[in-house]
C-alpha positions in Angstrom: -31.0 24.7 83.2 -30.2 22.8 80.4 -30.4 26.2 78.4 -28.5 28.5 80.9 -25.4 25.4 80.1 -26.1 25.5 76.3 -26.0 29.5 76.3 -22.6 29.3 78.4 -21.4 26.1 75.9 -21.8 28.0 72.8 -20.9 31.4 74.4 -17.4 29.9 75.2 -17.2 27.6 71.9 -17.5 30.7 69.1 -14.0 32.4 69.9 -13.0 28.7 69.0 -15.2 28.6 66.3 -14.4 31.4 65.1 -10.4 31.2 65.5 -11.0 27.5 63.2 -13.0 29.2 60.5 -10.4 31.8 60.3 -7.4 29.4 60.0 -9.3 27.7 57.3 -9.7 30.9 54.9 -5.8 31.2 55.5 -4.7 28.1 54.7 -6.5 28.2 51.1 -5.2 31.2 50.4 -1.4 30.0 51.9 -1.2 28.5 47.9 -2.5 29.0 44.5 -5.4 26.5 44.2 -7.6 25.5 41.5 -10.9 25.7 40.9 -12.0 22.6 41.9 -10.5 23.4 45.4 -12.5 26.3 45.4 -15.8 24.6 45.4 -14.6 21.6 47.2 -13.8 24.2 50.4 -17.2 26.3 49.4 -18.5 22.7 49.7 -17.8 21.7 53.1 -15.3 24.4 55.1 -15.1 22.0 57.5 -15.6 25.3 60.3 -17.9 24.7 63.2 -20.8 26.1 65.3 -22.1 29.6 64.4 -19.1 30.1 62.0 -19.9 27.1 59.8 -19.9 27.7 56.1 -20.8 25.4 53.6 -23.6 25.1 50.8 -26.1 22.9 49.8 -25.1 22.1 46.3 -24.4 19.3 43.9 -20.8 19.5 43.4 -20.9 18.6 39.5 -23.9 21.5 38.9 -22.2 24.0 41.0 -19.1 23.5 39.1 -20.0 23.2 35.9 -21.8 27.0 37.2 -18.5 28.6 38.3 -16.3 27.7 35.5 -19.5 29.7 33.2 -18.6 32.7 35.6 -15.6 32.5 35.4 -15.7 32.8 32.4 -16.5 36.0 31.5 -14.2 37.9 34.4 -17.1 39.3 36.4 -16.2 42.6 38.7 -19.3 42.7 40.5 -21.7 39.7 41.5 -25.0 39.5 43.4 -26.4 36.9 45.5 -29.9 36.6 47.2 -29.9 34.3 50.0 -27.3 33.3 51.7 -27.7 30.5 53.5 -24.6 29.3 55.0 -22.1 31.2 53.3 -20.7 28.9 50.9 -21.5 29.7 47.4 -20.6 33.6 48.8 -17.5 32.7 49.3 -17.2 31.3 45.3 -18.5 34.6 43.9 -15.6 36.1 46.5 -13.0 34.0 44.7 -14.9 35.3 41.2 -15.5 38.5 41.0 -12.9 41.6 40.8 -14.3 44.8 42.7 -17.7 44.1 44.6 -19.9 41.1 45.7 -23.2 41.7 47.3 -25.2 39.3 49.8 -29.1 39.6 50.4 -30.8 37.5 53.1 -33.8 38.0 55.8 -31.0 37.9 59.0 -27.5 38.0 58.6 -25.7 38.2 62.4 -22.7 40.3 62.8 -20.5 37.5 63.4 -21.0 36.6 59.9 -21.1 39.6 58.0 -17.0 40.1 59.8 -16.5 36.8 58.7 -17.5 37.0 54.9 -15.4 40.1 54.6 -12.5 38.1 55.0 -13.7 35.8 52.1 -12.0 36.7 49.3 -8.3 36.5 48.6 -5.6 38.9 50.1 -4.5 39.8 47.1 -8.5 40.4 45.6 -9.7 43.7 45.5 -13.4 43.1 46.3 -15.4 43.5 48.9 -17.9 41.6 50.6 -20.9 43.2 51.2 -23.8 42.4 53.0 -27.6 43.3 53.3 -30.0 41.9 55.6 -33.6 42.4 54.6 -37.0 41.0 52.3 -35.9 41.4 48.8 -39.3 41.9 47.3 -39.6 45.0 49.5 -39.0 48.0 47.2 -36.4 50.0 50.0 -34.2 47.2 50.1 -33.9 47.0 45.9 -32.7 50.9 46.3 -30.4 49.8 49.2 -28.7 47.3 46.4 -29.2 49.7 43.8 -27.3 52.1 46.6 -24.2 49.8 46.8 -24.3 49.2 43.1 -23.6 52.9 42.7 -25.0 53.1 39.3 -23.1 50.2 37.8 -24.5 47.3 37.0 -23.3 43.2 38.2 -22.2 40.7 35.8 -23.8 37.3 37.7 -26.8 37.7 39.3 -27.7 34.3 41.9 -30.7 33.8 42.7 -31.6 31.3 45.9 -33.6 32.9 48.2 -37.8 32.7 48.2 -38.5 29.1 46.8 -42.1 29.6 46.6 -43.2 30.3 42.3 -43.9 33.6 42.9 -41.1 34.5 45.1 -38.4 34.0 43.1 -40.2 34.8 40.0 -40.2 38.5 41.9 -36.9 38.1 42.3 -36.1 37.8 38.7 -38.3 40.3 37.7 -37.3 42.6 40.7 -33.4 42.3 39.7 -32.9 41.4 36.6 -32.3 44.5 35.0 -29.6 45.5 37.2 -27.3 43.2 34.7 -25.0 44.1 32.3 -26.0 43.4 28.4 -24.4 39.5 27.8 -24.7 39.0 31.9 -25.4 35.9 33.5 -28.7 35.0 35.7 -29.2 32.0 37.4 -31.4 29.8 39.7 -30.8 27.0 42.1 -33.6 24.2 42.6 -34.6 24.2 39.3 -35.9 20.1 39.3 -39.2 18.8 39.2 -38.8 16.6 42.4 -38.2 19.0 45.8 -37.6 17.5 49.6 -40.1 20.4 50.4 -43.6 21.2 48.9 -42.4 25.0 48.8 -40.1 24.8 46.7 -41.6 25.8 43.7 -38.3 27.4 41.4 -39.1 24.7 38.6 -42.9 25.9 37.7 -41.6 29.4 37.3 -38.2 27.6 35.8 -40.4 25.9 32.8 -42.0 29.3 32.1 -38.9 31.4 31.9 -37.1 28.4 29.6 -39.4 29.0 27.0 -38.4 32.9 26.4 -34.9 33.0 27.5 -31.6 31.4 26.6 -30.9 29.0 29.2 -28.5 26.4 30.1 -29.1 23.7 32.4 -26.4 22.0 35.2 -28.3 18.7 36.8 -26.3 15.9 37.6 -29.3 13.1 37.2 -33.2 14.8 36.3 -34.4 11.9 38.6 -32.8 13.9 41.6 -35.0 14.5 44.4 -33.7 18.8 45.1 -31.2 21.0 43.5 -30.1 21.9 39.4 -28.7 24.7 38.2 -30.8 26.6 35.4 -28.2 29.6 33.9 -30.4 32.4 31.9 -27.1 34.4 29.5 -28.9 38.3 29.4 -29.3 39.1 25.7 -26.6 41.7 24.3 
């Protein structure tokens, strides 16, 4: 009985939560916003339930990254790991042409919401792809979406295992244009979950690439962003 009541309650709340999320998006675009306001909204849009949009980031770190990405005036952005859509909202406000976001599962109702992320006066289109980023067939899906073009910025925040994040880097780095950017999340050593091992790959990568780090506190638990500038 408890499960049935919960399912009915959830079904009733869905249209209310959807309307609330769309209202907040429209309110955001009702006037010109600063880069700080963009980041604050992406951190927690205030929407609820299945339409909850937020970002598990340290504000100073993601703000620094957003400024770097904004400076290269990106046309196309690729994101591995959608999570709750907060960073997707950021990229949708920075890319002028297309954002491709990838995750194992992206429910239909969230895809519909993500399509509303770009500003009404923007030409940016959001494409949500479901699947395993390590699967060669999934990479083919990404290539098909790019239609021969490269991306300006790649954000890797999916599989946090050392081998997994390395696979995402090796599988998708060739899709980034010369002079573009690649960023990784959760690069600090101290992590709340043992399976978060991005730090170990990052330590190897920073020995051979031109990198920058955005870390609010080197003693913090979790978070930290690493940025690679692609040669050329």
